[in-house]
TORGU-736659 format. One record per atom (N, C-alpha, C): residue in one letter; x, y, z. Coordinates in steps of 0.2 Angstrom, whole numbers, plus 5000, padded with zeros to 4 digits. Last residue first. Layout:
AXYZ;...
***
This chain:
P485951014871;P486351074872;P485851134872;A484850894880;A485050934873;A485450994875;G484350834891;G485050834890;G485250874884;A482950844889;A483250884894;A484050894894;G482550744881;G482750804878;G483050854883;S482150624886;S481650684887;S481850744883;A483350554886;A482750534881;A482250594881;L484050604897;L484350614890;L483750604885;W483250564907;W483350634906;W483650644899;A483250424906;A482650454905;A482750534904;Q484650404909;Q484350384903;Q483750414901;Q484750454922;Q485150484917;Q484850464910;L483850364928;L483750434928;L484050464923;L484650244927;L483950254924;L483750324923;M485750274934;M485850274927;M485150274923;A485150264947;A485450334945;A485450334937;T484650164954;T484150184949;T484450254946;T485450124964;T485450084958;T485050104953;G485250214975;G485850224970;G485750184964;P483650254979;P484150204978;P484650224973;P483250404989;P483250374982;P483750314981;V482550425002;V483250405001;V483250364994;Q481250475001;Q481750515005;Q482450495004;S480850474983;S480750454990;S481350484994;L480850504970;L480650554974;L480550534982;W481350384964;W481750444964;W481550504968;A480250304968;A480850284971;A481350344970;A479250354960;A479150354967;A479850344971;R479750324947;R479650394949;R479650404957;L479550184948;L480250214948;L480250284950;R478250164949;R478650154955;R479350174954;D477950214936;D477650244942;D478050234948;A478650124927;A478850194928;A478550234934;D479349974929;D478750004931;D478850084932;V480349894917;V480349944923;V479549974923;L480249814906;L480749794912;L480649834918;N479349854898;N479349784899;N479849764905;D479649984896;D479149974900;D479049894902;D481250064897;D480850004894;D480349984898;V481250234896;V481450174899;V480950124896;G480750344889;G481450344890;G481650274893;S479350414899;S479650394893;S480450384894;G478750474910;G478750404910;G479150374904;D478750614911;D478150584908;D478150504907;W479250714924;W479450654920;W478850624917;T479150804935;T478850814928;T478950764923;R479850744945;R479250764946;R478850774940;A481150714940;A480750664941;A480050684942;F481650854939;F481550814933;F481050754934;E481750874952;E481250914948;E481150884942;R482650784956;R482050774959;R481550824955;S483850834950;S483550764948;S482850764950;I483950954956;I483850954949;I483550884947;P484050924970;P483450964967;P483450964960;G484850764969;G484750834972;G484150864969;F485450634971;F484850644968;F484550714972;R486650664977;R486750634970;R486050644967;S486350704990;S486750744986;S486750724978;A485650584994;A485350644994;A485650694989;N486650484995;N486150484990;N485750544989;F487650455003;F487750515000;F487150524994;W487950395019;W487650385013;W487550455010;A489250315030;A488750375028;A488550355021;K489150165040;K489350205034;K488950265033;Q489550085055;Q489150115051;Q489450155046;G490750035063;G490349995059;G489850025053;R492350055069;R491750085066;R491350035062;R493550015073;R493049965074;R492349995072;I494450115069;I494550055067;I493950005067;V493850225077;V493850225069;V493950155066;A494250185090;A493550195088;A493450195080;D495650185090;D495250115089;D494550125088;P496450295078;P496050285085;P495650215084;L497850245068;L497150265069;L496850255076;L499150185068;L499050255066;L498350285067;G499350045070;G499350095076;G499250165074;D499249995056;D499849995060;D499950045066;A498249995046;A498450055050;A499050055054;L498249855043;L498549905038;L498749975041;L497649805054;L498249775052;L498649835048;R496449875055;R496849875061;R497549855059;I495849845043;I496049915045;I496549915050;A495749695045;A496049725039;A496349795041;G494849685056;G495549665056;G495949695051;T493649735049;T493949775055;T494749755056;R493549635040;R493549705038;R493949745043;T494549495045;T493849525043;T494049595041;V495849405036;V495549435042;V494949475040;G496649255031;G496349315030;G496049345036;G496449085025;G496649135030;G496349195029;W496448985015;W495848985020;W496049035026;R497449025005;R496748995003;R496249005009;D498149185008;D498249115005;D497549085004;G498149305014;G497749265017;G497749195014;F499249365005;F499249365013;F498849315016;A498749354992;A499349304995;A499349305002;A497849454992;A497649384991;A498149334994;W498749564995;W498149554999;W497949474998;C499549564983;C499849554990;C499349534995;E498549584973;E498949524973;E499249514980;V498149714977;V497649654977;V498049594977;F499249794975;F499049784982;F498549724982;P499449774961;P499949754966;P499749744973;G498149834956;G498449764955;G498949744960;S497149934967;S497749924963;S497949854962;G496249964977;G496049924971;G496549914966;L496950044986;L496649984988;L496349934983;P497550154979;P497950094981;P497550034983;E497250244966;E496850204971;E497150144973;V497650394959;V497950334962;V497450304967;L497750484944;L497250454949;L497650394952;R498450634941;R498550564941;R498150534946;C497850764931;C498050744937;C498050664937;D497250844921;D497950834921;D498150814928;H495950834919;H496150884923;H496850884925;D495850724911;D495550784908;D495750844913;A496250624920;A496750644915;A496450704912;S495050614928;S495650634931;S496150664926;I494250554918;I494050624921;I494650654924;R494850434916;R494850484911;R494650554913;A494750374929;A495450384926;A495350444920;R493350354930;R493750404934;R494450424932;T493150264919;T492850324920;T493250374924;L493950154923;L494150194917;L493850254917;N493350114935;N494050134935;N494150174929;S492050074929;S492150124934;S492850154935;I492449964921;I492150024918;I492250084923;A492949874931;A493449904926;A493149964923;V491849854939;V492349884942;V492849914937;A490949794929;A490749864932;A491349894935;R491549674927;R491649724922;R491449794924;P492349604942;P491749624938;P491949674932;A493549584949;A493549554943;A492949584938;V493849624962;V494049674957;V493949644950;A493349514969;A493149584971;A493249634965;A494049404965;A493449414963;A493149484964;W495249414973;W495249434966;W494549444963;V494649374985;V494949444985;V494949464977;S494249244983;S493749294984;S494049374983;R495449184981;R494949184975;R494449244976;D495949194994;D496249224988;D495849234982;W494849125002;W495049195003;W495449224997;R493549024996;R494249034997;R494449104997;L492249044992;L492349034999;L493149045000;P491749184980;P492049114982;P492149104989;Q490149264980;Q490849264982;Q491149194983;W489149234966;W489249244973;W490049234974;G488549244953;G489149284954;G489349284962;M487449174952;M487949154948;M488649184950;R486549244960;R486749174962;R487349154958;K486449354953;K486749364959;K486949294961;A485649304942;A486349334941;A486749334947;E484449274949;E484849224946;E485549244945;R484049404953;R484149354958;R484649304955;V483849454940;V484349484944;V484549434950;A482749374936;A483349374932;A483949404936;D481749414945;D482049344945;D482649344941;R481649544941;R481849534948;R482149464948;V481049524929;V481749554929;V482049544936;G479849474932;G480249434929;G480949454929;P479249594939;P479349524942;P479849484939;R480049744935;R479549694933;R479749634937;L480649864947;L480749814942;L480149764941;W480349944957;W480249974951;W480349924945;P480649874969;P479949874967;P479849904960;A481949834976;A481849854969;A481149844966;H481849794989;H482249844987;H482249874980;R481049684990;R480949734995;R481249794992;R481449594979;R480749614980;R480649674985;E482749584982;E482549614975;E481849644976;T482849514994;T483049584993;T482849614987;G482449395001;G482049424996;G482249494994;G483049315011;G483049385012;G482549425007;L483049185007;L482649205013;L482549275014;L483849184996;L483149164996;L482749185001;Q485049235002;Q484749274997;Q484049254996;N485349125011;N485249195014;N484849235008;W485549025002;W484949015006;W484849085009;R486749064996;R486149054992;R485449054996;P487649075006;P487449135003;P486749124999;A488049015019;A487648985014;A487249045011;A489149075026;A489149005026;A488648975020;S488849215024;S489549185022;S489549115021;A487649235028;A487749255021;A488449225019;L487749195041;L487249155036;L487449175029;V488649295046;V488849225046;V488449185041;L487749405045;L488449405041;L488649335040;R486849375054;R486649385047;R487249375042;W487549375065;W487349315063;W487049315056;D487849515066;D488349465066;D488149395063;D486549555068;D486849575062;D487449535061;R486249505081;R485849485076;R486249495069;S487949485089;S487349515088;S486949485082;M488849385100;M488649395093;M487949425093;G489449335112;G489349405111;G489149425104;R490249195104;R490149235110;R489949305109;A490649105095;A490049135094;A489849175100;R492049075096;R491549025098;R490849055099;R492949155091;R492549185096;R492049135099;R493449075081;R493849095086;R493549125092;L492249055073;L492548995077;L493049015082;V492149185068;V491649165072;V491949095076;A493349195060;A493249235066;A492749215071;R493049105050;R493649085055;R493549135061;L492049165044;L491849105047;L492449085052;V492649285039;V492149285044;V492049225048;A493549225030;A493849265036;A493249275041;T492749165021;T493149125025;T493449155031;R492149285015;R491749225018;R492149185023;H492649445018;H492649385014;H492449325018;D492249595021;D492149535025;D492149475020;G493349695011;G492749675014;G492749615017;L494449745004;L494549735011;L493949705015;V493849744991;V494549704992;V494649695000;E492649824993;E492649764990;E493349714992;D493049945000;D492449905002;D492549834999;G494149984992;G494249964999;G493649925001;G493850044980;G494049974980;G494149944987;N494350204983;N493950164979;N494250094979;G494950304990;G494850244994;G494450194990;T496050404981;T495450394983;T495450324986;V497050544976;V497050474979;V496350464982;L497750624963;L497150614967;L497150544969;S499150734960;S498850674960;S498250674964;G499250874949;G499550834954;G499250764954;G498550954940;G499250954940;G499650914944;A497150964951;A497450974944;A498150984944;A496350934962;A497050904961;A497350914955;H495150994960;H495651024966;H496350994965;H494650924950;H494750994949;H495251024954;A494550804955;A495050804950;A495250884949;L493350824963;L494050804966;L494550824962;L492450854953;L492650904958;L493250894962;V492450734946;V492550794943;V492750844948;T491950644956;T492650634954;T492850704950;N490650694958;N491150684964;N491850684961;G490050674946;G490250744948;G490650744954;L489650544944;L490350564942;L490550634944;G488650444947;G488850504952;G489550524950;A488650334939;A488250394937;A488450454941;P490250264935;P489750274939;P489350334937;F489450264920;F489550224926;F490250244928;T488150364912;T488850344913;T488850304919;P486950344898;P487150354905;P487850334906;R487350434883;R487050384886;R487250384894;G488150534878;G487550514874;G487150454877;H489250604882;H489350524881;H488750504877;A488850734882;A489350714878;A489450644876;R487950714893;R487750744886;R488250724881;V488750684903;V488250634901;V488050654894;R489550794904;R489850734902;R489350684900;P488650894908;P489050904901;P489350834899;A488150844920;A487750844914;A488150854908;A489050844931;A488950784928;A488550794921;L489050984935;L489650944934;L489550884930;P487651024937;P488151064933;P488851024931;G486750864937;G486850934939;G487450964934;V486250734937;V486150774930;V486250854932;I486650704949;I486850654944;I486750684937;D487450824959;D486850794956;D487050754950;L488450904965;L488550824963;L487950794961;E488051034967;E488551014962;E488650944960;T487151084976;T486851044971;T487451024966;T488151084989;T487451094988;T487151054982;I489451055001;I489151034994;I488451054994;D490851135008;D490151125008;D489851115001;R492451085010;R492051115006;R491351095007;R494051095018;R493351065019;R492951115014;I495651035019;I495251075015;I494551045016;W497151025028;W496450995027;W495951045024;E498750955026;E498251015025;E497550985024;M499650875038;M499250875032;M498850935032;R500850785049;R500550845046;R500150835039;L501050705065;L500950705057;L500650765055;G501050705078;G501550745075;G501550735067;T499950655085;T500550605084;T501150645080;R499050755083;R499350745090;R499950695090;R498750735070;R499150795072;R499450785079;L497950615072;L498550615068;L499050675069;H496850665080;H497350605082;H497950605078;D496350755072;D496550775078;D497050725081;V495850675061;V496350725060;V496750755066;V494950585067;V495550565064;V496050615063;L494050675073;L494350625077;L494950605074;E493550745061;E493950785066;E494350735071;Q492850635055;Q493450675052;Q493850705057;W491850605065;W492350555063;W492950595060;S491150725064;S491450705071;S491950655069;S490650735051;S491150785053;S491550755060;E489850655044;E490350625046;E490850665049;E488250645037;E488650685042;E489150635045;A487350595028;A488050605025;A488550635031;A486150595034;A486450525032;A487150535030;P485850725036;P486150685042;P486450625040;D486050865028;D485950795026;D486250745031;G486350995031;G485650975031;G485550905029;P487850995022;P487451025027;P486751005026;Y489050895018;Y488350905016;Y487950935021;R490750915013;R490250915018;R489550925015;F492250845007;F491550875005;F491050865011;T493950865010;T493350835012;T492750875010;L495550825007;L494950865004;L494350825006;A497150835013;A496550805014;A495950845011;I498650825005;I498050875006;I497450835007;P500150765012;P499550755008;P499050815010;P501750845014;P501150805016;P500550805012;E503250815004;E502650855006;E502050825008;L504350705012;L503950725007;L503450775009;G505250625021;G505350695020;G504950725014;E504850505025;E505350505019;E505450585017;R504050505036;R504650465036;R505150485030;A503050595031;A503450615037;A504150575037;A502450515021;A502750585019;A503250605025;L501950415029;L502550405024;L502850465022;D501050475037;D501550445040;D502150435035;A500150515027;A500450565031;A501050535034;A499750395022;A500050445017;A500450495021;V499150335033;V499750305030;V500150355025;A498050425035;A498550405040;A499250385037;L497350415023;L497650475025;L498250465030;L497050285022;L497450305017;L497750375019;L496150275033;L496750235033;L497250265028;S495150365029;S495550375035;S496250335035;S494650295018;S494950365017;S495350385023;D494150185025;D494650175020;D495050245019;R493250225035;R493850195037;R494350185031;G492750405032;G492650335033;G493250295034;G493150525030;G493050515037;G492850435038;S493350565017;S492650575019;S492650565027;F494550635007;F494450615014;F493750625017;A495550614994;A494850614996;A494650585003;L497050694993;L496750634995;L495950644997;V498150764982;V497550774986;V497250704987;C499750824981;C499350754982;C498750764986;P500250934968;P499950924975;P499650854975;T501550814966;T501150864970;T500750904965;H502150664966;H501850704961;H501350754964;L502450604978;L503050634974;L502750674968;L501250544982;L501550604986;L502150634982;A501150454972;A500650504972;A500950564976;P502150364974;P502150404968;P501650464968;R501750314987;R502350354986;R502350394980;L500650224986;L500550294988;L501150334987;E501150104983;E500650134979;E500550204980;D501950074994;D502250084987;D501750114982;R501050065004;R501450125004;R501850134997;M500449945000;M500050005000;M500450065000;
***
């Protein structure tokens, strides 16, 4: 991970996307420590804040991390910027690229990368993309952790994770997630989604599971989109946790039946640089409100239902999803598709 971060620190300014989550906190801590050890210019932590959106509120975690690192003598510049409508999926940053592309983009919320790259112009942009997938709770590590604990003190959420790790097919069938979470899909489509998930379940072996995390086509397309946006701003995109050399090392570290849980991974990689509360943190922030902002919602309110395949999608339920309190991120590309088809995306 340090070998992946070093070129970014050498190519200044080194801007690190710092949300306060575990992955960005890990990278900030290691980058600041590496800069101090090797006499390099410290990283610039760039934080986007979302006033009025409690689901995206992480300021207390951000301050905990920065205060802790500074108390240990590590240096970094910390820039905080309030976000309003900039990151809307058809807002001022995303709309020109969606329009030029002529079809939905993946990821749909590319305004975030555009704004980050703007701040890192001429230098490097470091993000924690890939961390959830590569460091995530791989099945064999979860099951080994349960055996070590002998199931003592386990919560209901812990048992759900165990079920998902031991018997993912049964867990999926019992959960019925498509029916609950994707009511805008026609029943036959939900069945197809369920079958696709069955075909793509995480392997049990640690090494294969780690490699499987970066294998999907969606990962490759997402990486390519972010890299192109960064190149447009003359900055180098560095994503250590999803990089080939790091993934190779992480897969080899656990071999076939070893490895560690998500919390164990952060503890190991942070190497004493982060507060224990941050390492053990379970909850995550959600940024859906900023991606489905006023511009997207106004489009959804006036949308006539055109631009999507009626055989696949229930337009009324899709509109309801877009206008809900927490719009599902999985519908973002559908909104871009409908937006383009309506002519709203015309120059």
